[in-house]
Residue, then its C-alpha position, 0 to 999 in steps of 0.5 A: m832179597a833177603q839175608f839169613a841166619w845161618p842156623a834156621f836158613t841152612e836147617k834144609r841144605e838139601n835145597l840150598h847151594l852152597v859157596v865155600v871162600k876160603t882166605r889166608a889169616e893176612i886178608s881174613d878180617q876184611l873178607s867177609w864184609y868183602l862178601r857180603d856187601l858183593i852178594h848184595a852188588l851181585e842183586p840176587d834173587g834169592d834169599f842167602a846166608l852166611s858163616a865164618e870160620r876162622t883157623n889159622n892159615g886164613t877163614t872159610i866163609y859159607c854162603a848158602f843160597s836158595r838160588e842156583s843161579d844166585a850161587h854161580l852169580l858168586v863163583d862167576a864172579l870169584n872165579g870157582r869151580e865146582h867139589n862136592e865136599h860137604f854132605g848134603w848141598s843141592s850143589e857147592h863151588h869153592c873158590l879162593l880168595d886172595q889180596r888182589a881179589a880181594e882189593v878189587i872187589a872192595d874198589a868195585i864196591e866203592r864204586r857203586 
């Protein structure tokens, strides 16, 4: 597994699996670090890329995976659901990360 830059990795998105993680503003600064560490802890078999979009209400993190099974590792960990909102991806899931979930993830990562 290797992490790649978003633009190059997602050029051919029809073969990739998207996981969209949204959070409120109060935990936005911590979110990208938690997700990156969580993905590494889940030990995906394939490659992935991350991108973040910050708004006044929070942050949306886009996670693209080369393997569907790796996307499902994150979806299962974050209790996500399938939802096709963005055009052109092989599959798409959405998750909501609240403060409690972020704390649980941080604790689990620190214990490793």
